[in-house]
PDB file of N, CA, C and O in Angstrom:
ATOM      1  N   MET A   1     -15.937   0.732   0.663  1.00  0.00           N
ATOM      2  CA  MET A   1     -14.827   0.116   1.356  1.00  0.00           C
ATOM      3  C   MET A   1     -14.714   0.771   2.728  1.00  0.00           C
ATOM      4  O   MET A   1     -14.611   1.994   2.826  1.00  0.00           O
ATOM      5  N   THR A   2     -14.733  -0.019   3.761  1.00  0.00           N
ATOM      6  CA  THR A   2     -14.731   0.513   5.113  1.00  0.00           C
ATOM      7  C   THR A   2     -13.354   0.486   5.762  1.00  0.00           C
ATOM      8  O   THR A   2     -13.188   1.011   6.863  1.00  0.00           O
ATOM      9  N   GLU A   3     -12.386  -0.100   5.120  1.00  0.00           N
ATOM     10  CA  GLU A   3     -11.055  -0.143   5.703  1.00  0.00           C
ATOM     11  C   GLU A   3     -10.199   0.991   5.144  1.00  0.00           C
ATOM     12  O   GLU A   3     -10.456   1.506   4.055  1.00  0.00           O
ATOM     13  N   LYS A   4      -9.183   1.367   5.906  1.00  0.00           N
ATOM     14  CA  LYS A   4      -8.240   2.388   5.462  1.00  0.00           C
ATOM     15  C   LYS A   4      -7.050   1.682   4.836  1.00  0.00           C
ATOM     16  O   LYS A   4      -6.509   0.732   5.403  1.00  0.00           O
ATOM     17  N   LEU A   5      -6.649   2.151   3.668  1.00  0.00           N
ATOM     18  CA  LEU A   5      -5.508   1.567   2.965  1.00  0.00           C
ATOM     19  C   LEU A   5      -4.392   2.595   2.857  1.00  0.00           C
ATOM     20  O   LEU A   5      -4.626   3.751   2.505  1.00  0.00           O
ATOM     21  N   ILE A   6      -3.179   2.157   3.165  1.00  0.00           N
ATOM     22  CA  ILE A   6      -1.999   3.014   3.062  1.00  0.00           C
ATOM     23  C   ILE A   6      -0.933   2.247   2.288  1.00  0.00           C
ATOM     24  O   ILE A   6      -0.572   1.130   2.657  1.00  0.00           O
ATOM     25  N   LEU A   7      -0.435   2.846   1.224  1.00  0.00           N
ATOM     26  CA  LEU A   7       0.633   2.234   0.440  1.00  0.00           C
ATOM     27  C   LEU A   7       1.965   2.862   0.836  1.00  0.00           C
ATOM     28  O   LEU A   7       2.157   4.069   0.691  1.00  0.00           O
ATOM     29  N   TYR A   8       2.875   2.043   1.331  1.00  0.00           N
ATOM     30  CA  TYR A   8       4.237   2.481   1.610  1.00  0.00           C
ATOM     31  C   TYR A   8       5.046   2.207   0.350  1.00  0.00           C
ATOM     32  O   TYR A   8       5.053   1.087  -0.160  1.00  0.00           O
ATOM     33  N   GLU A   9       5.729   3.241  -0.152  1.00  0.00           N
ATOM     34  CA  GLU A   9       6.444   3.123  -1.419  1.00  0.00           C
ATOM     35  C   GLU A   9       7.643   4.056  -1.404  1.00  0.00           C
ATOM     36  O   GLU A   9       7.894   4.745  -0.416  1.00  0.00           O
ATOM     37  N   ARG A  10       8.383   4.073  -2.513  1.00  0.00           N
ATOM     38  CA  ARG A  10       9.528   4.977  -2.649  1.00  0.00           C
ATOM     39  C   ARG A  10       9.760   5.267  -4.121  1.00  0.00           C
ATOM     40  O   ARG A  10       9.215   4.598  -4.998  1.00  0.00           O
ATOM     41  N   ASP A  11      10.582   6.280  -4.373  1.00  0.00           N
ATOM     42  CA  ASP A  11      10.960   6.634  -5.738  1.00  0.00           C
ATOM     43  C   ASP A  11      11.861   5.555  -6.332  1.00  0.00           C
ATOM     44  O   ASP A  11      12.489   4.780  -5.610  1.00  0.00           O
ATOM     45  N   MET A  12      11.910   5.523  -7.662  1.00  0.00           N
ATOM     46  CA  MET A  12      12.790   4.616  -8.405  1.00  0.00           C
ATOM     47  C   MET A  12      12.570   3.151  -8.045  1.00  0.00           C
ATOM     48  O   MET A  12      13.522   2.377  -7.934  1.00  0.00           O
ATOM     49  N   CYS A  13      11.324   2.785  -7.867  1.00  0.00           N
ATOM     50  CA  CYS A  13      10.951   1.407  -7.541  1.00  0.00           C
ATOM     51  C   CYS A  13       9.921   0.956  -8.570  1.00  0.00           C
ATOM     52  O   CYS A  13       8.765   1.376  -8.525  1.00  0.00           O
ATOM     53  N   GLY A  14      10.335   0.116  -9.480  1.00  0.00           N
ATOM     54  CA  GLY A  14       9.433  -0.348 -10.528  1.00  0.00           C
ATOM     55  C   GLY A  14       8.218  -1.078  -9.989  1.00  0.00           C
ATOM     56  O   GLY A  14       7.123  -0.941 -10.535  1.00  0.00           O
ATOM     57  N   TYR A  15       8.393  -1.851  -8.927  1.00  0.00           N
ATOM     58  CA  TYR A  15       7.272  -2.567  -8.325  1.00  0.00           C
ATOM     59  C   TYR A  15       6.269  -1.586  -7.722  1.00  0.00           C
ATOM     60  O   TYR A  15       5.058  -1.786  -7.816  1.00  0.00           O
ATOM     61  N   CYS A  16       6.784  -0.525  -7.102  1.00  0.00           N
ATOM     62  CA  CYS A  16       5.905   0.513  -6.543  1.00  0.00           C
ATOM     63  C   CYS A  16       5.130   1.201  -7.662  1.00  0.00           C
ATOM     64  O   CYS A  16       3.934   1.459  -7.529  1.00  0.00           O
ATOM     65  N   GLU A  17       5.810   1.493  -8.756  1.00  0.00           N
ATOM     66  CA  GLU A  17       5.152   2.150  -9.889  1.00  0.00           C
ATOM     67  C   GLU A  17       4.038   1.278 -10.455  1.00  0.00           C
ATOM     68  O   GLU A  17       2.978   1.791 -10.814  1.00  0.00           O
ATOM     69  N   ALA A  18       4.262  -0.025 -10.540  1.00  0.00           N
ATOM     70  CA  ALA A  18       3.225  -0.931 -11.046  1.00  0.00           C
ATOM     71  C   ALA A  18       1.982  -0.878 -10.163  1.00  0.00           C
ATOM     72  O   ALA A  18       0.860  -0.847 -10.668  1.00  0.00           O
ATOM     73  N   VAL A  19       2.182  -0.868  -8.847  1.00  0.00           N
ATOM     74  CA  VAL A  19       1.048  -0.788  -7.920  1.00  0.00           C
ATOM     75  C   VAL A  19       0.349   0.559  -8.063  1.00  0.00           C
ATOM     76  O   VAL A  19      -0.880   0.617  -8.097  1.00  0.00           O
ATOM     77  N   LYS A  20       1.121   1.642  -8.147  1.00  0.00           N
ATOM     78  CA  LYS A  20       0.524   2.975  -8.272  1.00  0.00           C
ATOM     79  C   LYS A  20      -0.237   3.122  -9.586  1.00  0.00           C
ATOM     80  O   LYS A  20      -1.256   3.812  -9.636  1.00  0.00           O
ATOM     81  N   ASP A  21       0.248   2.480 -10.656  1.00  0.00           N
ATOM     82  CA  ASP A  21      -0.474   2.505 -11.933  1.00  0.00           C
ATOM     83  C   ASP A  21      -1.851   1.864 -11.786  1.00  0.00           C
ATOM     84  O   ASP A  21      -2.837   2.387 -12.306  1.00  0.00           O
ATOM     85  N   VAL A  22      -1.924   0.740 -11.085  1.00  0.00           N
ATOM     86  CA  VAL A  22      -3.208   0.059 -10.874  1.00  0.00           C
ATOM     87  C   VAL A  22      -4.128   0.923 -10.014  1.00  0.00           C
ATOM     88  O   VAL A  22      -5.322   1.022 -10.294  1.00  0.00           O
ATOM     89  N   ILE A  23      -3.589   1.542  -8.982  1.00  0.00           N
ATOM     90  CA  ILE A  23      -4.386   2.437  -8.139  1.00  0.00           C
ATOM     91  C   ILE A  23      -4.996   3.538  -8.998  1.00  0.00           C
ATOM     92  O   ILE A  23      -6.176   3.862  -8.858  1.00  0.00           O
ATOM     93  N   SER A  24      -4.195   4.107  -9.879  1.00  0.00           N
ATOM     94  CA  SER A  24      -4.666   5.169 -10.766  1.00  0.00           C
ATOM     95  C   SER A  24      -5.735   4.656 -11.730  1.00  0.00           C
ATOM     96  O   SER A  24      -6.761   5.307 -11.926  1.00  0.00           O
ATOM     97  N   GLU A  25      -5.495   3.489 -12.330  1.00  0.00           N
ATOM     98  CA  GLU A  25      -6.460   2.903 -13.268  1.00  0.00           C
ATOM     99  C   GLU A  25      -7.794   2.618 -12.595  1.00  0.00           C
ATOM    100  O   GLU A  25      -8.849   2.793 -13.204  1.00  0.00           O
ATOM    101  N   LEU A  26      -7.750   2.180 -11.342  1.00  0.00           N
ATOM    102  CA  LEU A  26      -8.977   1.860 -10.613  1.00  0.00           C
ATOM    103  C   LEU A  26      -9.674   3.110 -10.083  1.00  0.00           C
ATOM    104  O   LEU A  26     -10.840   3.056  -9.692  1.00  0.00           O
ATOM    105  N   GLY A  27      -8.966   4.227 -10.069  1.00  0.00           N
ATOM    106  CA  GLY A  27      -9.533   5.453  -9.521  1.00  0.00           C
ATOM    107  C   GLY A  27      -9.726   5.380  -8.018  1.00  0.00           C
ATOM    108  O   GLY A  27     -10.611   6.030  -7.462  1.00  0.00           O
ATOM    109  N   THR A  28      -8.895   4.588  -7.368  1.00  0.00           N
ATOM    110  CA  THR A  28      -9.000   4.368  -5.931  1.00  0.00           C
ATOM    111  C   THR A  28      -8.179   5.406  -5.179  1.00  0.00           C
ATOM    112  O   THR A  28      -7.046   5.706  -5.554  1.00  0.00           O
ATOM    113  N   ASP A  29      -8.758   5.947  -4.122  1.00  0.00           N
ATOM    114  CA  ASP A  29      -8.064   6.933  -3.301  1.00  0.00           C
ATOM    115  C   ASP A  29      -7.383   6.216  -2.143  1.00  0.00           C
ATOM    116  O   ASP A  29      -8.033   5.823  -1.174  1.00  0.00           O
ATOM    117  N   ILE A  30      -6.073   6.053  -2.252  1.00  0.00           N
ATOM    118  CA  ILE A  30      -5.285   5.372  -1.227  1.00  0.00           C
ATOM    119  C   ILE A  30      -4.166   6.312  -0.798  1.00  0.00           C
ATOM    120  O   ILE A  30      -3.472   6.889  -1.636  1.00  0.00           O
ATOM    121  N   GLU A  31      -3.996   6.462   0.506  1.00  0.00           N
ATOM    122  CA  GLU A  31      -2.893   7.278   1.006  1.00  0.00           C
ATOM    123  C   GLU A  31      -1.580   6.626   0.599  1.00  0.00           C
ATOM    124  O   GLU A  31      -1.389   5.425   0.787  1.00  0.00           O
ATOM    125  N   GLN A  32      -0.678   7.423   0.042  1.00  0.00           N
ATOM    126  CA  GLN A  32       0.622   6.916  -0.379  1.00  0.00           C
ATOM    127  C   GLN A  32       1.704   7.576   0.458  1.00  0.00           C
ATOM    128  O   GLN A  32       1.755   8.800   0.570  1.00  0.00           O
ATOM    129  N   ARG A  33       2.567   6.759   1.044  1.00  0.00           N
ATOM    130  CA  ARG A  33       3.633   7.250   1.912  1.00  0.00           C
ATOM    131  C   ARG A  33       4.988   6.884   1.331  1.00  0.00           C
ATOM    132  O   ARG A  33       5.407   5.727   1.378  1.00  0.00           O
ATOM    133  N   ASN A  34       5.665   7.882   0.784  1.00  0.00           N
ATOM    134  CA  ASN A  34       6.992   7.682   0.225  1.00  0.00           C
ATOM    135  C   ASN A  34       7.997   7.682   1.376  1.00  0.00           C
ATOM    136  O   ASN A  34       8.223   8.710   2.013  1.00  0.00           O
ATOM    137  N   ILE A  35       8.593   6.526   1.634  1.00  0.00           N
ATOM    138  CA  ILE A  35       9.478   6.388   2.794  1.00  0.00           C
ATOM    139  C   ILE A  35      10.795   7.135   2.617  1.00  0.00           C
ATOM    140  O   ILE A  35      11.525   7.322   3.590  1.00  0.00           O
ATOM    141  N   TRP A  36      11.116   7.565   1.401  1.00  0.00           N
ATOM    142  CA  TRP A  36      12.315   8.367   1.188  1.00  0.00           C
ATOM    143  C   TRP A  36      12.056   9.841   1.486  1.00  0.00           C
ATOM    144  O   TRP A  36      12.996  10.616   1.663  1.00  0.00           O
ATOM    145  N   GLU A  37      10.790  10.225   1.541  1.00  0.00           N
ATOM    146  CA  GLU A  37      10.441  11.620   1.800  1.00  0.00           C
ATOM    147  C   GLU A  37      10.127  11.887   3.264  1.00  0.00           C
ATOM    148  O   GLU A  37      10.089  13.043   3.683  1.00  0.00           O
ATOM    149  N   ASN A  38       9.901  10.834   4.050  1.00  0.00           N
ATOM    150  CA  ASN A  38       9.510  11.025   5.441  1.00  0.00           C
ATOM    151  C   ASN A  38      10.094   9.886   6.282  1.00  0.00           C
ATOM    152  O   ASN A  38       9.664   8.738   6.169  1.00  0.00           O
ATOM    153  N   SER A  39      11.064  10.212   7.114  1.00  0.00           N
ATOM    154  CA  SER A  39      11.740   9.177   7.905  1.00  0.00           C
ATOM    155  C   SER A  39      10.804   8.527   8.923  1.00  0.00           C
ATOM    156  O   SER A  39      11.015   7.375   9.303  1.00  0.00           O
ATOM    157  N   GLU A  40       9.778   9.246   9.367  1.00  0.00           N
ATOM    158  CA  GLU A  40       8.804   8.673  10.303  1.00  0.00           C
ATOM    159  C   GLU A  40       8.039   7.523   9.636  1.00  0.00           C
ATOM    160  O   GLU A  40       7.792   6.495  10.266  1.00  0.00           O
ATOM    161  N   TRP A  41       7.667   7.695   8.375  1.00  0.00           N
ATOM    162  CA  TRP A  41       6.966   6.626   7.658  1.00  0.00           C
ATOM    163  C   TRP A  41       7.873   5.410   7.493  1.00  0.00           C
ATOM    164  O   TRP A  41       7.420   4.272   7.617  1.00  0.00           O
ATOM    165  N   GLN A  42       9.152   5.651   7.215  1.00  0.00           N
ATOM    166  CA  GLN A  42      10.085   4.532   7.090  1.00  0.00           C
ATOM    167  C   GLN A  42      10.216   3.809   8.431  1.00  0.00           C
ATOM    168  O   GLN A  42      10.243   2.579   8.470  1.00  0.00           O
ATOM    169  N   ARG A  43      10.295   4.559   9.522  1.00  0.00           N
ATOM    170  CA  ARG A  43      10.393   3.952  10.850  1.00  0.00           C
ATOM    171  C   ARG A  43       9.144   3.129  11.159  1.00  0.00           C
ATOM    172  O   ARG A  43       9.249   2.032  11.706  1.00  0.00           O
ATOM    173  N   GLN A  44       7.959   3.651  10.811  1.00  0.00           N
ATOM    174  CA  GLN A  44       6.710   2.912  11.036  1.00  0.00           C
ATOM    175  C   GLN A  44       6.747   1.574  10.306  1.00  0.00           C
ATOM    176  O   GLN A  44       6.357   0.543  10.855  1.00  0.00           O
ATOM    177  N   LEU A  45       7.213   1.605   9.079  1.00  0.00           N
ATOM    178  CA  LEU A  45       7.282   0.389   8.271  1.00  0.00           C
ATOM    179  C   LEU A  45       8.270  -0.610   8.876  1.00  0.00           C
ATOM    180  O   LEU A  45       7.958  -1.795   8.995  1.00  0.00           O
ATOM    181  N   VAL A  46       9.436  -0.146   9.250  1.00  0.00           N
ATOM    182  CA  VAL A  46      10.447  -1.033   9.836  1.00  0.00           C
ATOM    183  C   VAL A  46       9.968  -1.585  11.174  1.00  0.00           C
ATOM    184  O   VAL A  46      10.157  -2.768  11.456  1.00  0.00           O
ATOM    185  N   ASP A  47       9.352  -0.744  11.999  1.00  0.00           N
ATOM    186  CA  ASP A  47       8.836  -1.208  13.292  1.00  0.00           C
ATOM    187  C   ASP A  47       7.779  -2.294  13.111  1.00  0.00           C
ATOM    188  O   ASP A  47       7.739  -3.259  13.874  1.00  0.00           O
ATOM    189  N   ALA A  48       6.936  -2.137  12.115  1.00  0.00           N
ATOM    190  CA  ALA A  48       5.838  -3.087  11.901  1.00  0.00           C
ATOM    191  C   ALA A  48       6.288  -4.355  11.187  1.00  0.00           C
ATOM    192  O   ALA A  48       5.790  -5.443  11.475  1.00  0.00           O
ATOM    193  N   ARG A  49       7.229  -4.216  10.255  1.00  0.00           N
ATOM    194  CA  ARG A  49       7.587  -5.339   9.387  1.00  0.00           C
ATOM    195  C   ARG A  49       9.005  -5.856   9.576  1.00  0.00           C
ATOM    196  O   ARG A  49       9.328  -6.956   9.129  1.00  0.00           O
ATOM    197  N   GLY A  50       9.850  -5.075  10.231  1.00  0.00           N
ATOM    198  CA  GLY A  50      11.238  -5.481  10.388  1.00  0.00           C
ATOM    199  C   GLY A  50      12.080  -5.232   9.157  1.00  0.00           C
ATOM    200  O   GLY A  50      13.224  -5.680   9.085  1.00  0.00           O
ATOM    201  N   SER A  51      11.527  -4.522   8.187  1.00  0.00           N
ATOM    202  CA  SER A  51      12.208  -4.267   6.926  1.00  0.00           C
ATOM    203  C   SER A  51      11.626  -3.011   6.295  1.00  0.00           C
ATOM    204  O   SER A  51      10.479  -2.646   6.553  1.00  0.00           O
ATOM    205  N   SER A  52      12.429  -2.354   5.466  1.00  0.00           N
ATOM    206  CA  SER A  52      11.920  -1.183   4.748  1.00  0.00           C
ATOM    207  C   SER A  52      11.652  -1.506   3.278  1.00  0.00           C
ATOM    208  O   SER A  52      11.543  -0.598   2.454  1.00  0.00           O
ATOM    209  N   SER A  53      11.544  -2.795   2.947  1.00  0.00           N
ATOM    210  CA  SER A  53      11.234  -3.193   1.575  1.00  0.00           C
ATOM    211  C   SER A  53       9.838  -2.711   1.201  1.00  0.00           C
ATOM    212  O   SER A  53       8.899  -2.807   1.991  1.00  0.00           O
ATOM    213  N   VAL A  54       9.721  -2.197  -0.005  1.00  0.00           N
ATOM    214  CA  VAL A  54       8.442  -1.717  -0.515  1.00  0.00           C
ATOM    215  C   VAL A  54       8.219  -2.289  -1.906  1.00  0.00           C
ATOM    216  O   VAL A  54       9.184  -2.715  -2.541  1.00  0.00           O
ATOM    217  N   PRO A  55       6.994  -2.318  -2.403  1.00  0.00           N
ATOM    218  CA  PRO A  55       5.784  -1.735  -1.839  1.00  0.00           C
ATOM    219  C   PRO A  55       5.162  -2.632  -0.765  1.00  0.00           C
ATOM    220  O   PRO A  55       5.311  -3.854  -0.777  1.00  0.00           O
ATOM    221  N   VAL A  56       4.467  -1.979   0.154  1.00  0.00           N
ATOM    222  CA  VAL A  56       3.704  -2.667   1.192  1.00  0.00           C
ATOM    223  C   VAL A  56       2.381  -1.932   1.350  1.00  0.00           C
ATOM    224  O   VAL A  56       2.345  -0.704   1.431  1.00  0.00           O
ATOM    225  N   LEU A  57       1.305  -2.692   1.393  1.00  0.00           N
ATOM    226  CA  LEU A  57      -0.019  -2.117   1.614  1.00  0.00           C
ATOM    227  C   LEU A  57      -0.452  -2.425   3.038  1.00  0.00           C
ATOM    228  O   LEU A  57      -0.494  -3.585   3.448  1.00  0.00           O
ATOM    229  N   CYS A  58      -0.771  -1.386   3.781  1.00  0.00           N
ATOM    230  CA  CYS A  58      -1.269  -1.535   5.145  1.00  0.00           C
ATOM    231  C   CYS A  58      -2.788  -1.399   5.109  1.00  0.00           C
ATOM    232  O   CYS A  58      -3.327  -0.424   4.585  1.00  0.00           O
ATOM    233  N   ARG A  59      -3.467  -2.394   5.675  1.00  0.00           N
ATOM    234  CA  ARG A  59      -4.937  -2.389   5.737  1.00  0.00           C
ATOM    235  C   ARG A  59      -5.355  -2.240   7.194  1.00  0.00           C
ATOM    236  O   ARG A  59      -5.038  -3.088   8.029  1.00  0.00           O
ATOM    237  N   GLU A  60      -6.066  -1.161   7.491  1.00  0.00           N
ATOM    238  CA  GLU A  60      -6.578  -0.925   8.837  1.00  0.00           C
ATOM    239  C   GLU A  60      -8.095  -1.080   8.797  1.00  0.00           C
ATOM    240  O   GLU A  60      -8.779  -0.303   8.131  1.00  0.00           O
ATOM    241  N   THR A  61      -8.625  -2.078   9.504  1.00  0.00           N
ATOM    242  CA  THR A  61     -10.062  -2.330   9.504  1.00  0.00           C
ATOM    243  C   THR A  61     -10.750  -1.480  10.573  1.00  0.00           C
ATOM    244  O   THR A  61     -10.101  -1.008  11.506  1.00  0.00           O
ATOM    245  N   PRO A  62     -12.059  -1.285  10.436  1.00  0.00           N
ATOM    246  CA  PRO A  62     -12.788  -0.470  11.416  1.00  0.00           C
ATOM    247  C   PRO A  62     -12.671  -0.991  12.846  1.00  0.00           C
ATOM    248  O   PRO A  62     -12.764  -0.212  13.795  1.00  0.00           O
ATOM    249  N   ASP A  63     -12.469  -2.298  13.010  1.00  0.00           N
ATOM    250  CA  ASP A  63     -12.350  -2.859  14.365  1.00  0.00           C
ATOM    251  C   ASP A  63     -10.925  -2.771  14.921  1.00  0.00           C
ATOM    252  O   ASP A  63     -10.636  -3.318  15.985  1.00  0.00           O
ATOM    253  N   GLY A  64     -10.031  -2.078  14.192  1.00  0.00           N
ATOM    254  CA  GLY A  64      -8.681  -1.842  14.686  1.00  0.00           C
ATOM    255  C   GLY A  64      -7.642  -2.857  14.258  1.00  0.00           C
ATOM    256  O   GLY A  64      -6.472  -2.723  14.619  1.00  0.00           O
ATOM    257  N   LYS A  65      -8.031  -3.861  13.506  1.00  0.00           N
ATOM    258  CA  LYS A  65      -7.083  -4.869  13.030  1.00  0.00           C
ATOM    259  C   LYS A  65      -6.208  -4.265  11.923  1.00  0.00           C
ATOM    260  O   LYS A  65      -6.700  -3.564  11.040  1.00  0.00           O
ATOM    261  N   VAL A  66      -4.916  -4.550  11.989  1.00  0.00           N
ATOM    262  CA  VAL A  66      -3.977  -4.050  10.986  1.00  0.00           C
ATOM    263  C   VAL A  66      -3.313  -5.242  10.311  1.00  0.00           C
ATOM    264  O   VAL A  66      -2.787  -6.135  10.975  1.00  0.00           O
ATOM    265  N   GLU A  67      -3.344  -5.243   8.985  1.00  0.00           N
ATOM    266  CA  GLU A  67      -2.703  -6.301   8.204  1.00  0.00           C
ATOM    267  C   GLU A  67      -1.763  -5.655   7.201  1.00  0.00           C
ATOM    268  O   GLU A  67      -2.054  -4.591   6.654  1.00  0.00           O
ATOM    269  N   TRP A  68      -0.646  -6.304   6.968  1.00  0.00           N
ATOM    270  CA  TRP A  68       0.365  -5.806   6.038  1.00  0.00           C
ATOM    271  C   TRP A  68       0.470  -6.771   4.867  1.00  0.00           C
ATOM    272  O   TRP A  68       0.639  -7.976   5.058  1.00  0.00           O
ATOM    273  N   LEU A  69       0.370  -6.241   3.667  1.00  0.00           N
ATOM    274  CA  LEU A  69       0.431  -7.046   2.457  1.00  0.00           C
ATOM    275  C   LEU A  69       1.632  -6.582   1.639  1.00  0.00           C
ATOM    276  O   LEU A  69       1.715  -5.420   1.241  1.00  0.00           O
ATOM    277  N   SER A  70       2.561  -7.504   1.396  1.00  0.00           N
ATOM    278  CA  SER A  70       3.746  -7.157   0.612  1.00  0.00           C
ATOM    279  C   SER A  70       3.699  -7.889  -0.722  1.00  0.00           C
ATOM    280  O   SER A  70       2.792  -8.680  -0.981  1.00  0.00           O
ATOM    281  N   GLU A  71       4.668  -7.620  -1.542  1.00  0.00           N
ATOM    282  CA  GLU A  71       4.788  -8.178  -2.893  1.00  0.00           C
ATOM    283  C   GLU A  71       3.790  -7.491  -3.829  1.00  0.00           C
ATOM    284  O   GLU A  71       2.579  -7.545  -3.614  1.00  0.00           O
ATOM    285  N   SER A  72       4.310  -6.861  -4.848  1.00  0.00           N
ATOM    286  CA  SER A  72       3.476  -6.070  -5.752  1.00  0.00           C
ATOM    287  C   SER A  72       2.359  -6.889  -6.393  1.00  0.00           C
ATOM    288  O   SER A  72       1.241  -6.391  -6.525  1.00  0.00           O
ATOM    289  N   ASP A  73       2.631  -8.128  -6.796  1.00  0.00           N
ATOM    290  CA  ASP A  73       1.588  -8.951  -7.423  1.00  0.00           C
ATOM    291  C   ASP A  73       0.425  -9.195  -6.469  1.00  0.00           C
ATOM    292  O   ASP A  73      -0.735  -9.125  -6.875  1.00  0.00           O
ATOM    293  N   ALA A  74       0.725  -9.480  -5.215  1.00  0.00           N
ATOM    294  CA  ALA A  74      -0.328  -9.719  -4.219  1.00  0.00           C
ATOM    295  C   ALA A  74      -1.112  -8.441  -3.947  1.00  0.00           C
ATOM    296  O   ALA A  74      -2.333  -8.482  -3.794  1.00  0.00           O
ATOM    297  N   ILE A  75      -0.420  -7.315  -3.887  1.00  0.00           N
ATOM    298  CA  ILE A  75      -1.098  -6.034  -3.659  1.00  0.00           C
ATOM    299  C   ILE A  75      -2.018  -5.716  -4.832  1.00  0.00           C
ATOM    300  O   ILE A  75      -3.160  -5.303  -4.632  1.00  0.00           O
ATOM    301  N   ILE A  76      -1.528  -5.904  -6.044  1.00  0.00           N
ATOM    302  CA  ILE A  76      -2.333  -5.628  -7.236  1.00  0.00           C
ATOM    303  C   ILE A  76      -3.560  -6.530  -7.271  1.00  0.00           C
ATOM    304  O   ILE A  76      -4.660  -6.061  -7.563  1.00  0.00           O
ATOM    305  N   ARG A  77      -3.389  -7.814  -6.977  1.00  0.00           N
ATOM    306  CA  ARG A  77      -4.545  -8.728  -6.936  1.00  0.00           C
ATOM    307  C   ARG A  77      -5.572  -8.250  -5.918  1.00  0.00           C
ATOM    308  O   ARG A  77      -6.768  -8.214  -6.206  1.00  0.00           O
ATOM    309  N   TYR A  78      -5.103  -7.884  -4.725  1.00  0.00           N
ATOM    310  CA  TYR A  78      -6.004  -7.407  -3.680  1.00  0.00           C
ATOM    311  C   TYR A  78      -6.767  -6.164  -4.156  1.00  0.00           C
ATOM    312  O   TYR A  78      -7.982  -6.077  -3.984  1.00  0.00           O
ATOM    313  N   LEU A  79      -6.059  -5.217  -4.747  1.00  0.00           N
ATOM    314  CA  LEU A  79      -6.701  -3.983  -5.195  1.00  0.00           C
ATOM    315  C   LEU A  79      -7.756  -4.257  -6.258  1.00  0.00           C
ATOM    316  O   LEU A  79      -8.855  -3.704  -6.198  1.00  0.00           O
ATOM    317  N   ILE A  80      -7.434  -5.098  -7.220  1.00  0.00           N
ATOM    318  CA  ILE A  80      -8.389  -5.407  -8.289  1.00  0.00           C
ATOM    319  C   ILE A  80      -9.621  -6.101  -7.721  1.00  0.00           C
ATOM    320  O   ILE A  80     -10.742  -5.804  -8.135  1.00  0.00           O
ATOM    321  N   GLN A  81      -9.431  -7.009  -6.789  1.00  0.00           N
ATOM    322  CA  GLN A  81     -10.557  -7.749  -6.213  1.00  0.00           C
ATOM    323  C   GLN A  81     -11.398  -6.912  -5.259  1.00  0.00           C
ATOM    324  O   GLN A  81     -12.595  -7.162  -5.115  1.00  0.00           O
ATOM    325  N   ASN A  82     -10.793  -5.923  -4.606  1.00  0.00           N
ATOM    326  CA  ASN A  82     -11.501  -5.216  -3.544  1.00  0.00           C
ATOM    327  C   ASN A  82     -11.760  -3.737  -3.792  1.00  0.00           C
ATOM    328  O   ASN A  82     -12.563  -3.128  -3.085  1.00  0.00           O
ATOM    329  N   CYS A  83     -11.106  -3.156  -4.770  1.00  0.00           N
ATOM    330  CA  CYS A  83     -11.222  -1.706  -4.960  1.00  0.00           C
ATOM    331  C   CYS A  83     -11.744  -1.304  -6.326  1.00  0.00           C
ATOM    332  O   CYS A  83     -11.893  -0.113  -6.599  1.00  0.00           O
ATOM    333  N   ASP A  84     -12.021  -2.259  -7.180  1.00  0.00           N
ATOM    334  CA  ASP A  84     -12.510  -1.945  -8.519  1.00  0.00           C
ATOM    335  C   ASP A  84     -13.968  -1.528  -8.429  1.00  0.00           C
ATOM    336  O   ASP A  84     -14.823  -2.333  -8.060  1.00  0.00           O
ATOM    337  N   SER A  85     -14.255  -0.282  -8.761  1.00  0.00           N
ATOM    338  CA  SER A  85     -15.619   0.242  -8.650  1.00  0.00           C
ATOM    339  C   SER A  85     -16.574  -0.374  -9.667  1.00  0.00           C
ATOM    340  O   SER A  85     -17.787  -0.202  -9.551  1.00  0.00           O
ATOM    341  N   THR A  86     -16.042  -1.097 -10.676  1.00  0.00           N
ATOM    342  CA  THR A  86     -16.919  -1.721 -11.664  1.00  0.00           C
ATOM    343  C   THR A  86     -17.391  -3.099 -11.225  1.00  0.00           C
ATOM    344  O   THR A  86     -18.274  -3.676 -11.860  1.00  0.00           O
ATOM    345  N   ASN A  87     -16.816  -3.642 -10.143  1.00  0.00           N
ATOM    346  CA  ASN A  87     -17.231  -4.973  -9.654  1.00  0.00           C
ATOM    347  C   ASN A  87     -18.518  -4.880  -8.881  1.00  0.00           C
ATOM    348  O   ASN A  87     -19.021  -5.893  -8.395  1.00  0.00           O
TER     349      ASN A  87
END
């Protein structure tokens, strides 16, 4: 995988936990940013998306393109399709 993935999440969020469970099951190394632990990460998320709703997956491609994927089901689908080492 040549893109950088960053998961914006927070404590006490069932949707975030579901995404993190899939990340763990896949054995994928993804940077996780808890927006309750770092106000700069929360500001980055709000600046980019206009909201601090989580979970959100940020995809940074080698050519500098940045895409934001929200909704836990969509994030989980993306991870399974693109990060499963058994595929």
